[in-house]
N, C-alpha and C positions, 0 to 999 in steps of 0.2 A: 566542634561537637561531632561525634561519630555515631549518629543515630541510625541503627539498622532499619531499613524499610524494604518493602517489596514491590513498590510501584515506581517510585522516583528516587534516585539515589541522592547522595549527600549534596550535590550541587543544585538541588531543587529548592533550597530554602529561598523564600522571598526576601529581598534586601530592601531596606528603606533607610533614608538618610535622616539623622536626628541632629538638630542644631543645639549645642550645649554652650551655655555662657558661664565662664569662670571669671567673675569679677571684671578684669581688664582684658580678657582674651577669649577668643572663640575658636572652636575646632569643629570641623565637619568630617564625619566619618560614618562608616556603615557597620552597625553592630547587631541588627536584628536578624533573627532566624525564627523558624517555626519549632515549637516544642509541643510535647504531649501536655494537654491541660484537661483537668487538673493533673498535676504530675510531679509533685515534690515527693512526699512520702506516700501519697494516696492517689491512684488513678481513679477515674470514674467507676471502673469495674470493681475496684477495691471498696469504694464507698457503697456500691450496690451490694457487694457481698455482706458488708456489715449490716446494712439495712434489712436485707431479706432474711438473713440468719436470725437477727433480733426478732423480726416479725414472726418467724417460724418457731421461736423459742428454743433454738438448738444450742446446746452447750459446746464450748465455753462462752460462745458469743452472748447468750442470754444473761448469765450471771455477771460476766464482765461488764456488760452494758448497764446492768442495775447498779454496779459499783461506780462506773463512770458517770452515769446520769445523776447519781447522788452526790457527786463532788460539788462543793459550793460554787466552783467556777464553771460548772456546767449549767447553771441556772440562768434563765433569761432575765431574771430580776436581780442578778448580781450587780451591785452598785459600781458604777464607774465615776467615782466622786473625787477624783484627784483634783488638787488645787490647780486651776488653769495657769497660775503663775509659773508652774514648773513643767508645763507640757510643750515648751518650745526648746527644751534642752535635755540632753541625756547626761545627768550629773549624779553625784552622790545622793542628792535629795530625790531624784526621779527614777533612778535605775530600777529599784524593786517595784515601784508602781508600774513602770512600763513592762517589765518582765511578767508580773502577775496579771496585768490587764491583757497581755499577749496570750497567756494561758486561758483567760476567760474567753477571748475571741476565738482561739483554736477549739476549745471544748464546745463552745456554742456553734461553731461552724460544723463540727461533727454531729452535734445534736440536731441541728437544722436538717442535715441531709437524712439522718436516720428517721426522725419523727415527722418531717415535713412541716413543722411548726415555724412559721416565718418570724416569730418573736425571737427565736434563737439567732437567726441570720441578722436581724435588726440589731441585736445586742452586739454582735461582732462588728457591724458597721459603726455602731456608736464608739467602740474602742478605736477603730481606724481613724474616725473623724476627730476623736479627742487628741490623738497623737500625730496627726499628719503635718503639724507645723514645726517639727523639730528642725532647728537650724544650728544647733551648737552641741558639741560632744566634748565634755570635759573629763571623760574617763581616760585613765592613763595607759591602760594596757589593752591590746586587742581582745583578750579573753572576755572582758566585760561586754564589748560590743558583739562578740560572738554568741552571747547568750540569748539573743533576741529572735531566734529562728522561728519560734512558735507563732508569732504574730504574722510572719510571712507565710507560713503554712496556712493560717486561717484566711489570709487575703487571697491566696491561690484558690482555695476551695470556694469562697464566697463569690469571687469574680466570675468563676466558670460554672456555677450551679444556681446562682440567684440573680434576679434582675432588679433588685432593689437598691443596689449600690451605684450611684450616679457616675457617669463617665468622668465628670470634672473632679469628683472626690477620689475616684480611683487614680487618676493622673496625679493629683496632689499627693496622695500617699506614696506613689511610685517615685515621684520627684524627691520626696523627703528622704527616702532610703539612700539616695546618692548625692544629697545636697553637698556642695552647690551645683553639682552636675557631674555626669559621668564622662570620663575621657579615657581613651585607650592610647593616647599619645603624650599627654601632658599632665603632670602632677600639680594640683593646686597648692603649691608649697606654702604660700602666704596664708591661705585659708586654714591649712593644717596647723601651721605654727600658732595661729591666733585662735584655734579650736572652733572656727566657724565652719564646721563640717557636721555631717550626721554619722552614718554608719559605714558606708563603703570605704571611705578614705581612712578609716581606722583599721580595717581588716584586709585591705588589698594586698598587703605583703605578708600576711600571716604574722608569726612572731618568731624571728630567728634567734632571739636572745634567751628563750626560756624552754622549759620542758614542753614536749610535743603536744600534750593535750590542749595547751592554751592556744597555739596556732591552729590546731585542728578545729577548735570551736569556731575560730574565725573563718576557716575555709568552709565549714558546714553552713554558716549563714551566707557566705558568698555563693555557694552552690544553689541554695534555696532562692536567694535573691535573683540570681541569673535566670533561673527557670521562670520565676514570676515576672521578670522584666523582659523576657524573650531576648536575652542578651547572650549571643553565642560566644562572643569574645570573653566575657566574664565567666561563662560556664567553663570554657576551655582553660581559662586561667586557673580555676580551682582544680579541675580534673587533671590537667597535665602536671601541675605541681605535685599533687598527691602521688602520681606515678613516677615522679623523678625525671620528667621530660623538660625540654627547653620551653621557654615562653614562645607564644605565637609571634611571628615576625611583625604582625600588625598590632601587637600589644606592648605594654610596658614590660621591661625585663623584671625577673624576680630578683630578690636580694643577692648580692655577690658575697663571696667568702674567700677563704675561711675566716673564722673568728680570730681575734687577737686576744690571747689570754696570758696571764702572768701568775700572780700570787695564789698559793693554795690557801683557801679560807677554812675549809672543814675537812676533817679526815676521820672516818670510823670504819668499822669492818665491812660496811655495806657499800660505801662510795667515798670518793674524794671530790671536793668541790673547789673550783678555781674562780678567780675574778675574771671579768671580761672587759676588754678595753677597745671595743669597736670591732670593725670587720675590714679585712683586706678586700681589694677589688680585683684580685688576680683571676678568680674563677667566676665567670658570669653564670647566673642561674645555679648557684652552688648547691642548694637543696639542704634544708636544715631538718630539725627533728620531726616536722609534720609529714615529710615524705614517708609513705607507707614502709618502704624498705629500711628507712632510718628509725622508724618508730616500733615496728614489729620485726625483730631480727629473724634470720633464717631458721632458727630453732623454735620460734614462737614467742621468745622472750620479749617483753615490752621494754622500751627505753626507760620507763619509769619504775620498773619492777624492783630496783634497788632503792627507790625512794619510799614507796608504800603501795599497798594493793588497791586502795580506792581509786587513786589517780590512774593507775594502770588500766583498770577496768573502764573508767570513764573515757580514756583516750581510744581504746580499741572499740568501745561501743559507738563512739562518735564516727569512727571510720566506717563501721557497718551501717550506721544511719545514712551516711553519704553514699554508701554502696547501694542502698535501696533507692535513693533519689536517682543515682546514675542509671540503675537498671530500668527504672520507669521511663528514662529517656533513651534507652537502647544501648547503654554502655555497661560493660561487665567489670566493675570495680571489685565486686565480690570475689571474682576469680583471679584478680591480679596476683602475679607471682605464685601461681599454683595454689590459689585459695589462701593467701597469706593472712587475711583477716580471721578466717576460721582457725588457722594455726595459732594465732594470738589468743583467741578465746579458749582453745583447748589447753594451752599452756597455763593460762590463768586459772581455769577451773580445776585442772588436775592438781595444781599446787594448793588451791584453797579448799576444795571439797575433800581432798584426802586427809586433811588435818583431823576431821571429826567423823569421817565415814570410811568404812573398810569395804573393799571390793576384792573379788577373787584374784584380779590382776594387779591390785594395789592394796595390800593388806596393812601397810603402814604409811604414815605421811610421806609424801614425795618430797625429796630435798635435792633439787638440781644444783650441781656444783661445777665449778671450773674443772676440778680434778676429774670428775666423771665425764666431762665433755658435754654435759647437759646445760651448762650456764656459760655465757660468753662474757669475758671481761673486756670492756670496750668503752672508749671515750665517745660521748655523744657528739652530734654535729654542731652544737653550740659551743663546744669546747669547755663547758662549765662543769660537767659531771663525768666522772669515770665510774662505771658500774664495776663492783668487785664481788658482790654476793647478793642473792635475792633477799629481800627485806620483809620480815613478817610484821615489823613495827612501823612507826612513822619517823622518817628521817633517821637521826642517830639516837632517838629516844627508845631505849629497850626496856622501859618500865612496863609492868603488867598492864597499866592503864593505856599504854600506847599500842597494844597488840591490835593489829588490823587484819591479820590473816584469818580467813574463814568467816568474816563478818558481813560480806556483801553479796552472798549467794542468792538473796531474794530480790535483787535488783532486776527490773523487767527488761531483759535483753534476749531472753531465750526464744520467745515465739517468733520474732522477726527473723532471727538467724536460722532457727530450725525450719521455718517456713521456706527459706531459700535453699540451704544446703541439703536438707533432708527431703522436703516435699517438692520443691521446684526442680532441683538438680538431681535428686535421687542418688546422692553419693553413698558409698558403702557406709554402714552404720559405725564402723570403727573410726571413720574420719571425724564424726561429731559425737563420739562416745561420751566425753566429759560434759559437753554442752547438754546432751540428752539427760545425763545423770543429774545435772543441776535442775533441769526442768522437772524431773521426777520428784526431787526433794521439795521444790517450790510447790508443786501440786499437792503433795502430801501435807505440807505445813500450812499453806494459806489458800489453796484451791486454784486461784487464777491470778495472773499478774495484775499488779496495781499500778500506781502512778510512778513511783520511783522519784528521782530528782529531775524536775522538768527540764533543766538545762543540760542534763547528762544522758537521759535514757528515753527510749521510744515510748514506753508506758502503755498499759492496758492492751498487751499484745493479743490476748484471747479474743478481743473484739476487732482490733485493727489489722493484725498480721497473720492470724491463723488461716492457712490455705486449705483448699479442697481439691485442687488440681495443679499440675505443674505449670500449665499455660494460663492465659487469660482470655476471657470471651471478647470477641470483637463483632462489630456489625459491618465491617469493611475497612476501607482506607480513605483518608482524605486526599485532597488534591496535591498535598505535599508528600504523599506516600507514608504518612504516619498512621498507625492503626487507630481506628475509632473504638476505644474500649467501651463496651456496653454489655450488660448482662443479658443473656437470653432468658427472658421471663416467660415461662409457659402459662397458658397455651399459646403457641405461635408457630410460624413456619420459619425454619432456619435454612438459609442457603448453605448447601453442602460445602462450598468453597470457603466459607467463613468459619473454618475450624479454629480452635484456640491458637492464639499467637504466642510465640516463644522468642525471646530476644536473640538467643543463640540458635544453634541447630536444634530444631524441634523433634528430630528423630528419636523415637522411644520415649518421648515426653508428651508432646502434643499429638503425635501421629506415629505410625509405623508404615513406611513405604519401602517396597523392595528395591525400586530403582533409586539411584542416588540423586538424580536431578528431576525437575519437573518436565516430564516427557511431553506434556501437552503444550508447554511453552507459553502459557498465558497466565496473567494475573499475578500470582505469588511466585515469580520466576526464580527466586533464589532459594526456594524451599523444595523439599523432595516430593511433595504430593503432586500427582499429575492432574493438571487442570487445563481445560480448553474452552473456547467460546461455545456457548450452548445455542442450539438452533432455536430455542425458545427465548433467547436473550440472556445476557449475563454470562455466567460460567457454570461448568459442571465438572464433577470428578470423573476422570477417565482412567484407563489403564489399571483398573482394579484387579489386584492379584490376591491369591490365597494367603491368609494370615496378616493382611494389612488391616489397619484400623485408624480411626479418626476420633478425636475428643472434642467435645463441646461443653463448656461449663454452662449450666442452666440453673435457674431458680424454679423449684416446684412450689407453688404458693400454698398448697393444701394437700393433706392426705386424701387420697381418693383413687378412682379408676380413670384411666386415660387410654385413648386410642393413638396409635403411632402409624402414620402413613408415609410412604416415600413416593416421590415423583422420579421415575426411572425410565430408562430405555434399554432394551435388551436385544441380544442377537441369538441367545439360546437360553435354555432353562437349567444351566449347570452352575449358576452362581447362587450363593447363599448370603444371608445377612442376619445379624443378631444385634440386639440392643442390651446394653448394660448401664445401670444407673447406680451411682454411689458404690461401685465395686460388686454389685450383685446383678446377675443375669435376670432380666425381666421378660425376655422372650427366648425361645429356643432358636436354633439355626433354622431359618425359614428360606425355602427355595424362592428365588425371585423369578416370577413366571415369564414365559415367552409364548407367543402365539395368540391369535385373536380369541377373545376380545381384549387380551392383554397386549403388551408391546410386541411389535413385529420388526423392530429395527432401531438403529441408533438415533433416528430423528423422530421416532414415534413415541412421544412421552406420555406415560400413563401413570395413574395413581394406584398404589397397591397397599393394602392394609397389612402391616407386618405384625402388629400387636393389637388385640381387641380387648378393651377393658382390663388392661394390665394395671396392677396396683403400684402406685408411686408414693413415696413418703416425702413430706414437705421439707424444704430447705435447699440451699445451694449445693450442687453436687456435679460430678463429672458424668456426662452422658457419653458413653463410648459406643461407637458404631463399628462392629467387627465384620470383616468380609472373609468368606471361605468358598471352597469349591473351585471350579475351573477359572483360570485367568481370563479377563476381558469378556466375561459373559454379559455384563450390563454396566451401565453408567448411572451416576446419581446426580440429580439436580437439586433437590431440596428434601427436607424432612419436616413433617407437620405433626406436632403433638397437640392433641385436643382433649379437653376435659369431658369425661362422661358423667361422673357423679362425684361430688365432694363428700368426704366423710364428715359426719356431724360430730364434732368433739364438744366437750363442755366449754361454755363461755360464761362470762359475767353478764347475766341477763339484766341485772339492775342498771349497769352502766350502758348497756346496748339499747335497751327498750324502756327503761323505767321512767316514770314521772313521779317525783317525790312531793310530799306535803307533810305538814305537821300541825299540831294543835297550836293555835295562835290567839292573840287578842286583836287589837286594832292594827298591829304592825305585822305585815306578812313575812318580814325577815328580822325578828327580834335580835338586837345587838349585831346586826349584819350577818347572822348565821342562817342564811336561806336554806330551806330543806334540801334543795338539789345539790348542795355542797357535800352531802353524804353519799352521792353517787357519781361524783365527778372524776373518779379514778385516782384521786390523791388521798393516800392513807396517812398523810402527815397530821398528827394530832395537835399541832400547835395552832391555837385559835387565831393567832396573829398572822398566820400564813394564808388565811382566807380559804381554808379547806374544811372547816368544821361547821356543821349545822347547829342551830340552837332554837328551840321553841320558847315560847313565853313561859315564865314561872307561873305557879298557881298555888292554891291552898293545899295543905296536906290532906290527902284523901281524894283530891280531884285527879282525873286521869290526864296525864300528859303523854302524847303519842307522836310517833313519826312513822310514816309508811311510804312504800313505793308500790306503784301500780304498773304491772308489766303489760297491761291491756289485753293479753291473751293468756290462756293456760299453757304452762310449761311444766315439764318434769323437773322439780326442784330437788337437788341433791344436798347442797350445802349452803348454809348462810354464815358468812363471816362478818362479825361485828368488830369494828376498830373504835376504841374509846378515845376520847379527848385526853391529852396529856396534861398533867397538873391538876385536873379536876375529875379524876377517875371515879370517885365515889358518887358523883352526881348521877351515874348510871346504875344506881343500886337497885337490886330486886326488880328485874324487868321481866315482862311476859312477852314472848315471841309467838306470833300467830301467823298462819298461812290460810288464806281464803281462795276459793276458786271463783270463776266468773258468775256462778250461781249464788254466791254469797255464803256458801257452806264453809265452815271452819274445818280444814282438813289436817291442821297441825296446830297444837297449842301447848306451850310449856313455860313454866315459871323457873327463873334462874335467880337463886339467892346470891348475894354478893354482887360483884360488878366485874366486867371484863378488865383484866389487868395484864397487858393492855388490849388483848383481843379475846374473842369468844368464837369458837367454830362449832356450828350446830349441824349435825347430821339429821336431816328431816326424813330420811328413809325413802326418798324418791317420790314424795307426794306431788300431786298435780294441782297447781294453784296459780293465781295471777296477782295476788296482793300479799305483801309481807308487812306486818305491823309490829312495831316495838313500842311497848307502853310501860308506864309505871305510875305509882300514886304518891311518891314522896314529893316534898313541897317544891323543889327546884325544877326548872325546865329540863326537857330531855335534850341532851347534846351528844352528837355523834361525829366521829372523824370520817368514817366510811362504812357502808354496808355493801358487801359483795354477795351476790346470789348466783350460785353456779348450777348450771343445768344444760341440757342439750337444746340447741337452737332449732327447735321443731315444735310448732304450734300443735296443741292437742285438743281435739274436739271431745267434749266430755262424754258423749254417747259412745265413743269408740274406746274408752279407757278399759284396759284389761287389768285384772287383779294380779299385777306382776309381783307384788310383794309376797304373795303366797306361792309364786311359781319359782323363784330363784332364792337359794340360800347360800350365803358365803360365811365362812368361819375359818379360823378365828379372826376377829377384827376388833382391835388392832392385831396386826400380824407381824411376825419376825422373819420367817423364812418361807413357809409354804402355806398358800391360801387354798382352801378347799372350796370348790364351786359346784353346787348341785343345781342343775337346770330343772329338775323336777318335772312339773307339768307345763313348762314354759311353751311347749308346742313350737319349738324352733326347728328349722330345717338344718340338721347338722352339716350337711354337705355345703351349705352356704353360710354357716355361722363362723364368726371370728370373735376373738376376745382380745380387747385392747386395754392398755392402761395408759392414762394421760396424766401428766403433771398439771397443776392448776394453771400453769402458763398456757396450756393447750398443746404442749409438746408430747407426742406419742413416745413412750419410753419402753413399751413392751407389747408384743403382739403374738398370738398363737391361734391355731385352729384346733378345736376339740374333736376327739374321735369317739366320745361317749358323753352321756349326760352328767357324769361325775369327773371333774377335772381337778388335778393338783397343779397349781400354778406356782412356779418358783419365783419369788420376789426378793430373794436374798440379796441381789445385786443393787436393788434400788436404795437410794439414800433415804434417811428418815424423813417423814413428812406426810402430807395429805395428797392422795391421788384419786382420780376418777376411773372406775372400772366400767367398761362398756362392752356389752354382749349384743351382737348384731347379727341379723340375717337379712334377707331381702325385704322383709315386711315390717321389722320393728327394731328399735334400739332399747335395750334395758341397761340402765346405768345405776351404779352404786358408788358411794364414797368409801374408800379404804384408808386406813391409817397404818403406815409402815413404821414400825418401831426401830 
């Protein structure tokens, strides 16, 4: 394993000896190494990015998470009720159970990390413990065993982020994956022949006899398994084979070749197929269709492109999934053979997208041919298939029903690959032109990536793989020299030497440094940034020159104002510094001072405020520190970002502060429908899901009611009522009231009919503390959820101003331009800002007025309900607006 690190090089891996028993033999060998954990498809910083972007409500993370969290296998109450009789074998009867439960475990592992709800982690562990006893694998081809990668992804996340999975159960699950035991010297032939094996011994040789995607599935699971098991030899077995290299001297050889072929079985215009009669042993480590150079040809053509388009995409996508795994361990499989995986994607999407889409540079469907030199006629490495022509159909079936070309463009492979080639590597846009075009079509048609086929595609890339910076945030390096991937969560002090980590050369990606080498000679010695030991301890940035910069990926938890301080030492006042967040300068170039009471030398460390009450927007983003002025004027030790004041955005007051009650008889929770179920944050209207409140029934004419008490007065803008499903008419003809803490009714309105399925009420910004919903029909009042949106700011009644008379907005609902008249609001215009928030709390628009009459362009907002906030230093005025 060739993991790049900056403290201790490759020979720093700790070695341990593992005793493995194979029926009648035992082999002792060294296989363990240190890996980045979690580190299959998701490093800890990747999980952090998902978590904090979802919490901030930033798109596309927010919408993708809603879709992901709504998936049945993302629920912690998803049943794992497989018959125990089939949990000791991987067979025709258990295969789909195992794969689907693996998706449940993986989805719940992601849910656990994002939500912090341990019930999701426990669900994943339930899956692991259900299947940890597999000792038999009756599936005939490696492809089937290669489909199980999701459960290994889940195990990797849970083992390294949750402490509720016992060591004995972890070990049992690990042992199961390689049953009857792992060896790098001896093949358990008898166990394989009798099928008394689990997964590793089904996939360890890939699949030399078949199309490349099948063996690639096997190597993908092997690579995931190796990382999870800390097995360097297994990791290199997968990685080296994909690159067409020889096996490690301390490992088993790869299959020999070439194939022995004879009779032609099939012939059509797209390909010829031949029978296979075994393999010669003349070429050791022969390399079959799974080798990247054998699967994606030098023109980008896929080995299976003459077979059909679906398999071609699956194979290339599997290579890129392994590329992300390898990158997380410090290896650049993405860049193998001058970005060959990207070339395969571009070839595929050009052929498939151009069928139904016209572009200035491709006005008609692209037809690569042998005659044009754009298609390669070639016999694959199995010897079974000879490609003659690209195939828009399935195999040799050219009936209209068999047309596959142009049908798979919505598969979720864009985000991960654009995240690497576009956002991480910053390649020229022409290199990923067709990949980007496919992403644009997907976004226009369905918005964000979905699940896809779980055994083929990464899935939900807008949550998992969308990037915000080329590098990744770290807190330092562990004793083995591996980066500790951790998000910088503000407010905090960031050590300047822990700028973002980049697997390859970080120049112009994670940093810009004029000198080629680390002239300070300390800490990250194989990178360009100049670092030296700091007189205060640790390290500091030295040799700072004009136009250099450093990047730190940070999470800003909330909109608001922040102070930015640096700890520095200077020798003159000719150096400058500037801060940029999310691509926007939030400070100007500031002179770093010299001379008492400021720093007077390179060992005189002082604190200097670069930015005072600068405004930051919430979400994960790149913090870029830019240097200018004279060279070597100062050195930098650390950066402190501290919160001054958090913006008060609209929140669901009912869920945050509410206490619910309802009209009852002797039973406080009639039919199990406790009142608080209507403020639990769950809008599911299915009574059986345990999220619906239900009061007792009564006679016709008697008042049935439900209410929530917020304890204090708040400015209430919107009340959203979610009805129960299947019994909507029970919420017929309701009255909605708002009372303040004095008991005064400040809002009351009767609504005929019933919410179907929801009712959104604009209360006009009344100040109140209790919301009551009542009716007089004979059945009890039943509610799925009541959400009350307003600003998280307690209001004392004596201080209430008549803001309704002071601010006028029109038209509302609005299509393009919203007129805002501040009237007599008595706002300080120099300090006033106007913000628009989605109901999730995400700020989507902000401006500063220059008069009391403003025209606000909202044409770019999606249709829906938003909260408008007008603020100065003394007050917040909020209104609900509806965008058509």
